[in-house]
N, C-alpha and C positions, 0 to 999 in steps of 0.2 A: 444827915441820916434820915430826917423826917421826910425827905423827898423820895426815898427809895420805894415805899409801897406804891406811890402814885406811878412811878416809872415802871414797876413790875406789872401793875394793872394795864398800863398803856402797851407794854410789850405783849402781854397776853392777848389783849384785844387785837393788836396788829397781827399776831400769829394766827388768830382765828380768821380774821378778814383775808389774810393773804393765802390761806390754805384753799386751793382750788385744784381739782384733779382733772387730768385728761385720761379718760377711761376708754379702753378699746375692747370690743366684744365681737365674737363670731357666732355663727348659728348654733354652736354647741353649748352656749351659755344661757343663763336665765335672764332674758331680755327684760321682762317685767320687773324683776328684782333689781336689776342694774339701773333701770330708769328711776324707780322709786327711791333708790338710795342716793340720788344726785342731790348735791347741796348747791347753794348759790355760787356761781362762778364755775361750776363743773361743766365739762364737755364730754359727751358720750359719742364715740366714733364706732359706727357699725361697719364691720367688714362685709364684703359681698357674700351673697348666698341666700338661701331660703330660710326664713324664720317662721315655721309653721305653728299655728295656734289651734288648740282644740277646746280650750276653756275660755272663760271671760278674761279679757286683757284690759285691765284698768290701771291708769297711771295718774300720779299727782306730781307736778313739777313746779316748784315755786322758787324763782330766783328773785333778784332785786334789780332796780333800775341800773345800778352801777355794776352788779355782778349777775348778769343773766345766765340762764342755763341753755346749753346748745346740745341738741341731739341730731347727729348728721351722719351721712354716708362717708365712708373713707374715700379719699381722693381717687377718682377713676374707677370706683367699684359701685355695684348696685345691690343694696340689701332689699330683699323682697319679703314683706310681711304678709302672710296669707292664712286663710282659713278655708277649709274645703266645703263648708256648708253655711247656711244663713241663719243658724240657730242663735247666734249672738252677733253683736256688732264686731267688726274687726278690731277697732281700737276705741276704747272709752277714755276720754280725757276728763277725769273727774274734777280736776282743778289745775289751772295753769296760770302763772303770772311771770311776766318777763322771761319768756322761754321761746326758743326757736326749734322747729322741726324742719330739717332740710335734706332733700335729695333721696327720700325713701320711696319705695313703691309699695302700695297697698292694693291687694286684690282679694276678692271673696268677702265672706261675711254678710251680715245684713246691711246696716249702714257701714260705710268704709271707715270714716272717722266721725265719731260723735263727741261734741264738746259740751260738757255739762255746765262748767263755769270757767270763765277765762277773762283775764285782763292782760293786754299787751302780749298776746300770743301771736307768733309768726309761723305760718306754714308756707314754705316756699320750695320751689323746684321739686315737688313731689309728683308722683303719678298715682291716681286712684281710679280703679276701673273694675268692671265686671263684678259689681256689688249686687247683692240681692235686693237692695233698696236704694236710699239716698247715698250719694258718694260722700258728701261732707255736710254735716248738719250742726248748727248751733241754735237749738230751739227748745230748751228746757224752760218750762213755765216758771216765771219769777226771776229768771236770770237777767243780769245786765252785762252784756258783753262789750267791754270797752277796748278800743285800740287794737282790734284784730287786724292782722296784715296777711292777706291771702294772696300770694304773689307767684306768678309763673308756674302754676300747677297744671298738669295735664289730666283732665277728668273726662272719662268717656265710658260708654257701654254700661249703663245702669239698668236696673230692672225694678219691679215692684212699683212704688210711687215714682221713683226714678229721677228725682231732681238731681242736677249736678251739684248745686249748693242750695241749701235750705237754711236761711239766716233770719232769725227772729221768730216770733210766734203770731198766730192768728189773734185778732181782736186785742192787740197790744198786751198780750200775755207775757212777753219778754222783749227785750230790745237789744239790738246791735247798734252801736253808735261810735262816732269818731274813728271809723275803720276804713281800710283801703283794700279793695278787691281789684287787683291790677295784673294785667299781662297773662291771664290764664287762657288756656285752650280747652274749651268745653264742647263736647260734641257727642252725638249719637246717644241722646237720652230718649230715644223714640223706638225702642224695641217693641215687638208685638205684645209683650206682657206688661208694658209700662202704662200705668193709669193716669199719670200726670206728666212728669218729665219736663219741667222748666229747666232752662239752662242755669240761670242765676236768679234766685227768688229772694227778695228782701221784704219781710213782712211788715204789717202795720205797727206803727209806733217807733220803728227804727229810724234814726235820724243822723244827719251830718256825716254821711258816708260818701265815699267816692268809688264809683265802679267805672273803670277805664282801661283802655288798651287791651281788652279781652277779645278773643276770637271765639264766637259761639255759633254753632251750626248743627242742623239736623236734630231738632228737638221736637217733642210731642206737644208741649205747651209753649208759652212765649219764650223767646231766647233770653230776655231780661224782663223781670216783673218786679215792680215796686208798688207799695201801697201808699198810705198817707202817714205823716208823722204824728198826727192827732195832738198837736200842741207840745210834744216832748222836746223839740229843738228845731234846728234849722233844716232846710231841704237837703235831699240827697242829690248827688251829681252823677249823671250817666253820660260819659263823654269818650269819644275817640275809640269806640268799639266797632267791630265789623261783624255783621250778622247775616246769616242766610239759612234757608231751609227751616225756618221757624214754623213749627206746626200750627201755631195760633198766631199771635201778634209777634212782630219783631221786638218792639219795646212797648210794654204796657205799664203806665203809671197813672194811679188814681189822682194824686195831688202831690204838692210839695216836692217838686223836682226841677232841676235844670238838666235839660236833654240837649246836648250840643255836639256837633262835629262827629256824629255817628254815620256809618255807612250800612245800609240795609239793602240786600240784594233780592230777597224774596221772603214772603211770609204767607201763611195759610189764610190769615184774616187781614188785619190792618198792619201796614208797616210800622207806624207809631199809632197807638190807641190810648186815649185818656177817657175814662168813663167811671161812674161811681163804683166803688168797691169797698165792702165792709163799711166802716164809719166815714170814709172819705168821699168827697165829691170834687170834681175837677176845679182846682183853684191853686194859686201860688205856683203856677207852672210857667217855665221859660223854655220854649222849644225853638232853638235857633241853629241855623247852618248845618242841618242834616241833609244827606243825600239818600233818597229812598226810591228804590225800584220795586214796584209791586204790580206785576203784570196784569192780574185780573181782579185784585182786591182794591181796597182804599189805601192810598199811600199814607195819609194822615187823617185821623178821625178824632174829633172832639165831641163828646156827647154828655149832656147833662151838666154843662158848665155852671158854676155858682159863684166864681170869684175871678181874680186877676189871672189872665192867661196871655202870654206873649207868643206869637207864632211869626217868626221873622227869618228871612234869608234861607229858607229851605228849598231844596231842589227835589220836586216830587213828580215822579214819572209813572204812568200806567199805560196799559195797552188798550186805550179806549174806555177805561173804567173811570172811577171817581178818584181824582188826585187829592182833593181836600173836601172834607165833610165837617160842618160845624153845627152844633146844636146846644140848646140850653140857654142860659142867660148870657148873652154876648155883650152886655153893656160895659163890661170890663175887659173886653178882648182887644188886644193890639195885634193888628194883622198888617204886615208890611214886608215888601221886598222878596216875596216868594215867587219862584218860577215853577210852572206846572205844565204837565202834559196830561190832559184828562179833564173831567168835569169838576166844577167847584159848586158845592151846595151849601146854603146857609149864609152866604156872603153876597153882597151886591156889587161885585166886580172890583172892589178896592183891595189893595194889598197883594195882588197876584198879577203875573204876566205870563204869556204863553211861551212854552219851551218845546224842544224836540230832542228826544233821546239821541237820535242819530247826529244832530247838528251840534248839540251842546257838550257832549262827552267824547273823549278821544276814541274809545273803542268799546262802548258799552253794549250790552244785550239784555234781553229778558230771559236769559238762560236760567236765572235763579241761583247761580253758583259761581265759583271762580274757575278759570281766570275771567276777569271782568274789569275793564279799565274805565272807571268812572271819573277820571281826572278831567277838569274842564278843558274843552277844546278852545283854541285861540279863535276869537271872533264869535263864539257862541253866546247864548243868552245869559249865561251865568256870570260873565266877566263884568264886574263893576256894577251889577244891577241891584245890589242889596241896600240895606240901611246901615250906615255907619253907627247909628245910635245903639244898635243891637248886635254889633259885631264882637265876637269873642277875640281875645288877645292872640290866641294861637289857632292853627287849623288842625286837621286830623294828623298830619305829620309832625306837629309841634313847631311848624314854621310860623313866625310872627306875621300877623295880618296887617297890611297897611291900606288896602283897598277893599271896598265892600263887595267882594265876590260872594256869590250865592253857593250854598252847598258846603260840604265838609272840607273841601280843599281851597286853599288860596291858589289862584291860577298862576301859571308860570309858562311863558312861551317856550322855555327850554324843556318842558315836560315835567313829569312827576319826579321830584328830587328825593322822594322817600320810598318807603317799603311798598312792594308790589303785592296786592292782595293775593293771599294763598292760604291753603290749609296749613296749619301749624301755628307757631307762636308769632304774635305781633312783634314788629321791630321794637327795640328798646325804647324807653321813654326819652324825652329830650334831655339835654344836659341839665344836671341838677338832681337826677336820680328819682327814686320812687316817691319822694315827697315834693317834687316840683309841681307847681300849679295847683296846690290844694285849695286855694281860694275859689270857692264855687262861683263868686261873682266877678272874677277877674275878666276884664275886657268888656263887661256889659255896660259899665258906665252909670248904672242906676240901681244896683243892688236888687235886681229882679223886679223892681216896681215899675209903675207906669210913669210916663212923663207928663201926660196931659190930664189924667184923671178920668177919662171915659171915652167910649165910642170906639169905632174901628178906623179912625182916620189914618191916612198914610203917615208914617213917621210919628205916630202918637207916642209919642213917648221918648375761707377755710381755716375758712377757719384760720388763718394766720397764726394760730397758736403753736408754740414750740413743744412738740410731744417727744423731744429727743432724750428726755431723762431716762435713766434705767428703769425698766418695767419689771413688774412682778406679777405672777399669775395669782388672781384672787380666787380663793377656795370656793368651789361650787358655782363660780360665775362664768368661767370660760373667758375671762377678760383680763386686760392688763391695765394698770393704772400708772400713769406718769406722775412723779412726785416733784416736778421741777418747782412748783410754787412753794411746797413745804421746805425744800432746800433753800430757796430764796429767802423765805421767812427766817430760817435758822441763821443764815448769813447776816440778815439785818439785825437779828437779836444779838448775835455776837458783837457786831460792830457797835451797836448801841451800848452794849454792856461795857465794852472797852472805852467808849467815849465817856460813859458815866464814871468809870474808874478814874479816867484822866481828870475829869472835873473835880472829883473828890480829893485826889492827891495833889492837884495843882492849885487849889484855891488859896488866896492870900487875904484872909480877913473878911468879915461880913458874911451874910447869907447870899451867896451868888444865886441868880435865877437859874432855872433848869433850862432855859432857852426854848426855842420853838420845838413843838412836839413832832414825832415822826410822821412822815407823810405816807399815806397808803399808796403802795405801788400799783400801777396799772397792770391789767392782765395781759 
């Protein structure tokens, strides 16, 4: 009899843990109330239609690692959350932990989605557009944004300051870290009323993030901009992105970054630019195997260098302009295996060889946009001309590299085996999913450091959940809640009760053990 209270407490704990609802809502319901009522393990399914807001829309969603919260569109339907003016942000996420927002469309408001505080928040397969200001922002002073996953979102047509993504704060005032920004399509942040308009901006102090597989074009400021990590952690990785129509630089990074396997078709200033910015000066930079076309600007410019910089295996093409410009303290620069068309300044002829856009690439042009086939041509100057010591493990397509081909692609006599550059979403990532290849030093063979210690020598160095339970209309909510998990918990409780009764009636002498405790069911 003395074991009964323990078992009752265990059963009560199991019932609480197992209770997770599938809630369905349509535009007639109170969306804000429905979201704020979610508990760990719950899932809110939005039916298609327009959810119009006229007041502040603020939510808190806190799940757990084992019981995350999901807010998503109903299968095959499109919920549109809108606000007719820019008097408030469209959605304020006051706090989010272990939560996913999937498949929703946001339009209007000031900022489209503002994140005040978050850990392990995923925003995926959403569309954010025609905002009065930034589309997506996580930049509240003092915040530490850990484990964000911003995946496959379509962000476009911003106004005001106009950034597609504004992540982190100026002067290390807040940080985004250990986060993944992958597979997004960001474009037209360059309306006439936009004052800034970066595509993806990662501010000072943010660290250990990966920005990859994004398509960014037609921006007012750089397509991708990162600052320095100012000692907070490891470098950020910018890889396998395709960029064009960048109003300033294609990729601008002050320090602490690995920039590899990117394709840049046009930029208003430099294709890739590294220069002092806020507290950072160019150091701890690895710039390898990028393909850059910058008709009249500088394809790759390093200015004010103060520390270790590796520039290797890049294909840099201009139309009679400067392909590569180097400045600052170059005593810790590694320059090797680059193919260039255009002038080189700041170097004494080492680390580069001459190339030709027409001869080296299958069907490339200085049109500055797509279609544009920058795959290596058989027999061109890119094939096998790079440095094995600085070769990434994979190329732009996610194809393993075995030969030191220059530029973003591994050459293939059969032609490009991967995605054809186009407006729209990038092809899916390689086998292994969104977390494949997160090691920022994979394939570099030296953890981003130098091999010889100095100089510019050659070679230096759906919801799958079952919502089929009977549903009931929630008063004042316009939504239906499936109670399948509560039913399951009740069944478990009854079964355990019967088992306990059997143990009590069937014992034969002594204090038998209670046995192994109940296992929490998976959702």
